[in-house]
C-alpha positions as CSV (number, residue, x, y, z in Angstrom):
1,M,-22.2,122.5,-190.4
2,D,-23.9,125.9,-191.5
3,L,-26.6,125.8,-189.1
4,R,-29.5,128.6,-189.3
5,R,-30.3,128.2,-185.6
6,M,-30.1,126.1,-182.3
7,I,-33.1,125.9,-179.9
8,G,-33.2,124.1,-176.5
9,G,-34.5,124.1,-172.9
10,G,-32.2,125.3,-169.9
11,R,-33.0,124.7,-166.4
12,L,-34.0,127.7,-164.4
13,F,-31.1,126.4,-162.1
14,N,-31.7,128.9,-158.9
15,Y,-35.6,129.6,-159.4
16,C,-36.3,127.4,-156.1
17,D,-34.5,130.4,-154.1
18,H,-37.2,132.8,-155.6
19,A,-40.3,130.5,-156.3
20,D,-42.1,132.2,-152.9
21,K,-41.9,135.7,-154.7
22,L,-41.8,135.2,-158.7
23,S,-43.5,133.2,-161.2
24,P,-40.8,131.4,-163.4
25,L,-41.7,134.3,-166.1
26,D,-41.0,137.1,-163.4
27,Y,-37.7,135.3,-162.7
28,A,-36.6,134.6,-166.2
29,Q,-37.3,138.3,-166.5
30,K,-35.3,139.5,-163.8
31,V,-32.1,137.2,-165.1
32,I,-32.6,138.6,-168.3
33,G,-32.4,142.4,-166.8
34,G,-29.5,141.5,-164.9
35,E,-31.1,141.8,-161.6
36,I,-30.9,138.4,-160.6
37,H,-27.8,135.8,-161.8
38,D,-29.0,132.4,-162.7
39,P,-25.7,130.1,-163.6
40,V,-27.4,128.8,-166.9
41,L,-29.8,131.2,-168.0
42,S,-26.9,133.7,-167.5
43,F,-24.6,131.6,-169.5
44,E,-27.0,130.9,-172.2
45,L,-27.5,134.5,-172.7
46,D,-24.2,135.6,-172.6
47,N,-23.4,133.2,-175.2
48,G,-26.0,134.8,-177.5
49,F,-28.8,132.7,-176.8
50,R,-32.3,134.7,-176.8
51,F,-35.1,133.8,-174.1
52,I,-38.5,132.4,-176.1
53,K,-40.8,131.4,-173.2
54,I,-41.0,129.2,-170.2
55,L,-41.5,125.4,-170.4
56,P,-43.5,124.0,-167.7
57,N,-42.7,120.3,-166.6
58,Y,-39.7,120.1,-168.6
59,L,-38.0,118.2,-166.3
60,D,-37.8,116.5,-163.1
61,D,-35.8,118.5,-160.9
62,I,-36.1,120.3,-157.6
63,R,-33.7,123.5,-158.0
64,S,-35.7,124.7,-161.1
65,M,-38.9,123.3,-159.6
66,N,-39.4,121.5,-163.3
67,F,-39.1,124.7,-165.3
68,A,-36.9,125.5,-168.1
69,S,-36.2,128.6,-170.5
70,F,-37.0,127.7,-174.3
71,I,-34.0,129.5,-175.9
72,E,-32.8,130.2,-179.4
73,W,-29.4,131.4,-181.0
74,I,-29.6,132.4,-184.9
75,N,-26.1,131.9,-186.3
76,P,-25.2,135.4,-187.8
77,E,-22.6,133.8,-190.3
78,Q,-25.1,131.2,-191.5
79,R,-25.3,131.6,-195.8
80,I,-28.6,132.1,-197.3
81,Q,-29.0,129.7,-200.0
82,N,-31.0,130.5,-203.0
83,K,-33.1,127.6,-204.2
C-alpha cells in the first residue's frame, strides 16, 4: 500500500497496577525506558512505533484507567513521490 505512516492509540494495559505511584506519562516513560513491561505499549515499541503523547479518556477501560498512548509508525520503505 506504500503507506507513509500509521498512527493509532493503544491502551496502557497495566497502568492500573501503577496508577497510585505514577502519572500516565510517567508510566509510559518507564515502559519506553524498559523499567516496566506493558504488554501493549512494549509490543508496539518493539515493532517500530514511536510514542507521541498520552490520550486521556480514549476508551472506557478499567485496566488502562481510560488512558492510551498515541503512537506513530513511519514506513522506512515508503517511496517519495515528486509532484
